[in-house]
C-alpha positions in Angstrom: -19.9 -9.5 -6.0 -19.2 -12.5 -8.3 -17.8 -10.1 -11.0 -15.7 -8.4 -8.4 -14.2 -11.8 -7.4 -13.5 -12.6 -11.0 -11.7 -9.3 -11.5 -9.7 -10.0 -8.3 -8.7 -13.4 -9.7 -7.7 -11.8 -13.0 -5.3 -9.4 -11.2 -3.6 -12.2 -9.3 -3.3 -14.2 -12.5 -2.0 -11.2 -14.5 -4.8 -11.3 -17.1 -4.1 -9.2 -20.2 -6.9 -6.7 -19.5 -5.2 -5.4 -16.4 -2.3 -3.9 -18.4 -3.2 -3.9 -22.1 -6.9 -3.1 -22.0 -8.6 -1.5 -25.0 -10.8 0.3 -22.4 -8.1 2.0 -20.2 -10.6 4.1 -18.2 -12.7 1.1 -17.4 -9.6 -0.8 -16.3 -8.4 2.1 -14.1 -11.8 2.5 -12.5 -12.0 -1.3 -11.7 -8.5 -1.3 -10.2 -9.3 1.9 -8.1 -12.5 0.2 -6.7 -10.6 -2.9 -5.8 -8.0 -0.9 -3.9 -10.7 1.0 -2.1 -12.9 -2.0 -1.1 -10.1 -4.4 -0.2 -8.0 -1.7 1.4 -10.9 -0.5 3.6 -11.5 -4.2 4.6 -8.1 -4.6 6.0 -8.0 -1.1 7.4 -11.2 -1.8 9.4 -9.8 -4.9 10.9 -6.5 -3.1 11.6 -8.3 -0.5 13.7 -10.1 -3.2 15.8 -7.2 -3.5 18.2 -8.4 -3.1 21.9 -11.9 -2.4 20.6 -13.5 -2.8 24.0 -11.9 0.5 25.1 -14.0 3.7 25.0 -14.0 5.6 21.7 -12.2 2.9 19.8 -15.0 2.4 17.3 -13.8 5.6 15.5 -10.3 4.1 15.1 -12.0 1.3 12.9 -13.5 4.0 10.7 -10.3 6.0 10.5 -8.1 3.0 9.7 -10.5 1.9 7.0 -10.1 5.2 5.3 -6.4 5.4 5.9 -5.2 2.2 4.2 -6.5 3.0 0.7 -5.5 6.6 1.3 -2.0 5.5 2.0 -1.8 3.4 -1.2 -3.3 6.2 -3.4 -1.2 9.0 -1.8 2.0 7.1 -2.2 1.2 6.3 -5.8 0.2 9.9 -6.6 3.3 11.4 -5.0 5.7 8.9 -6.7 4.1 9.4 -10.1 5.5 12.8 -11.2 9.2 11.8 -10.8 8.5 8.4 -12.4 6.9 10.2 -15.4 9.8 12.6 -15.9 12.4 9.9 -15.7 10.5 7.7 -18.2 10.4 10.6 -20.6 14.1 11.3 -20.2 14.8 7.6 -21.0 12.7 7.8 -24.1 10.0 5.4 -22.8 7.0 7.7 -23.1 5.2 5.5 -25.6 5.0 2.7 -23.0 4.0 4.9 -20.1 0.3 4.1 -20.0 1.0 0.4 -19.9 3.6 1.0 -17.2 1.0 2.9 -15.1 -1.6 0.2 -15.5 1.0 -2.4 -14.4 1.7 -0.3 -11.3 -2.0 0.2 -10.6 -2.5 -3.6 -10.9 0.2 -4.1 -8.3 -1.5 -1.7 -6.0 -4.7 -3.6 -6.3 -2.8 -6.8 -5.5 -1.4 -5.2 -2.3 -5.0 -4.4 -1.2 -6.3 -7.9 -2.1 -3.5 -9.7 -0.2 -4.0 -7.4 2.8 -7.7 -8.2 2.8 -6.9 -12.0 2.7 -4.6 -11.5 5.7 -7.2 -9.7 7.7 -8.5 -12.8 9.5 -4.9 -13.5 10.7 -4.7 -10.0 12.1 -8.0 -10.4 13.8 -7.0 -13.7 15.3 -3.8 -12.1 16.7 -5.7 -9.3 18.3 -8.0 -11.8 20.0 -5.0 -13.5 21.6 -2.8 -10.6 22.5 -3.4 -7.1 24.0 0.1 -5.8 23.5 0.3 -2.7 21.4 3.9 -3.3 20.3 3.0 -6.8 19.0 0.0 -5.4 17.2 2.3 -3.0 15.4 4.8 -5.8 14.5 2.0 -8.1 13.2 0.5 -5.4 11.0 4.0 -4.5 9.8 4.5 -8.1 8.8 1.1 -8.2 6.9 2.1 -5.1 5.0 5.5 -6.5 4.2 3.8 -9.8 2.8 1.3 -7.8 0.8 3.9 -5.4 -0.6 6.1 -8.4 -1.6 3.2 -9.9 -3.4 2.5 -6.6 -5.1 6.1 -6.2 -6.3 6.0 -9.8 -7.7 2.9 -9.0 -9.7 4.5 -5.8 -10.9 7.6 -7.6 -12.1 5.5 -10.2 -13.9 3.5 -7.5 -15.6 6.6 -5.6 -16.5 8.1 -8.5 -18.4 6.6 -7.5 -21.7 7.9 -4.0 -21.3 11.4 -5.2 -20.4 11.4 -7.4 -23.5 10.5 -4.4 -25.7 13.2 -2.2 -24.1 15.7 -3.2 -21.4 15.6 0.3 -20.0 12.3 -0.5 -18.4 14.2 -2.7 -16.0 15.9 0.5 -14.7 12.5 2.2 -14.5 11.1 -0.7 -12.5 14.0 -0.3 -10.0 13.5 3.4 -9.9 9.8 3.1 -9.1 10.5 0.7 -6.3 13.1 3.0 -4.8 10.9 6.1 -5.0 7.7 4.2 -3.9 9.4 2.8 -0.7 10.8 6.3 0.3 7.5 8.0 -0.2 5.5 5.1 1.4 7.5 5.2 4.6 6.9 9.0 4.9 3.2 8.8 4.1 2.8 5.9 6.6 4.4 8.2 9.2 2.2 11.1 8.3 -1.1 9.2 8.3 -0.5 7.4 11.6 -2.0 6.1 13.8 -3.4 3.2 11.9 -3.8 1.0 15.0 -4.0 3.5 17.8 -2.9 3.0 21.4 -5.5 2.5 24.2 -3.5 5.0 26.2 -3.8 7.7 23.6 -6.9 9.6 22.4 -8.5 8.3 19.2 -7.6 10.7 16.4 -7.3 10.8 12.7 -3.8 12.4 12.7 -1.1 12.6 15.4 -0.2 16.1 16.6 3.4 15.7 15.2 2.2 13.9 12.0 4.1 16.2 9.6 7.5 15.4 11.0 10.1 13.7 9.0 10.0 9.9 9.4 13.7 9.4 8.5 14.8 12.0 10.9 12.8 10.5 13.7 14.2 7.0 13.0 17.7 8.4 12.7 17.5 10.1 16.1 16.1 6.9 17.6 18.9 4.8 16.3 21.5 7.4 17.4 20.0 7.4 20.9 20.1 3.6 21.0 23.8 3.6 20.0 24.8 6.2 22.5 23.1 4.5 25.4 
């Protein structure tokens, strides 16, 4: 546990091993474990909303699985296009360092989420409104994502100094990651689960298009 905490501190402080390790597989394995452990920690707390209702304990388990799954799935689906564009820009020789920088930012997101878990639990204890629970968790994810992007920018500084085209790649990654992340979050819902709905791993309409649903919602609001 002490070693894990040291590795966590290293990520937040952007220690050299997180992006320039001579043992890349060891680095990747460490970052993956941190995403899993800290992501599951926040996910378990996230699923504790209205825990006194029948069958809600399964939501804790589902949410604990879904948070790291969301981070990994978004990363994996965003990676192919990021790789292709890096090759087209002639940045293939720096790709491994870029990936380790991104993985470190993913680990940072999970770490910050876990640190915010007590705030989420405190909010649950004082409010039983489902819409407010969604808003609070959205805020926590926004804070964690902001911290992750800050870490990514810090880790990318050496790459940008080597070649300014990495700045374009950084913006491209953020754009693709956000697009994919929104859709994956929609597919993997519910993360909190309403007490008025059955506890389930996926919603029945989980494979619908998040952007289409949001667009229809905004259109309906404008027409009313």
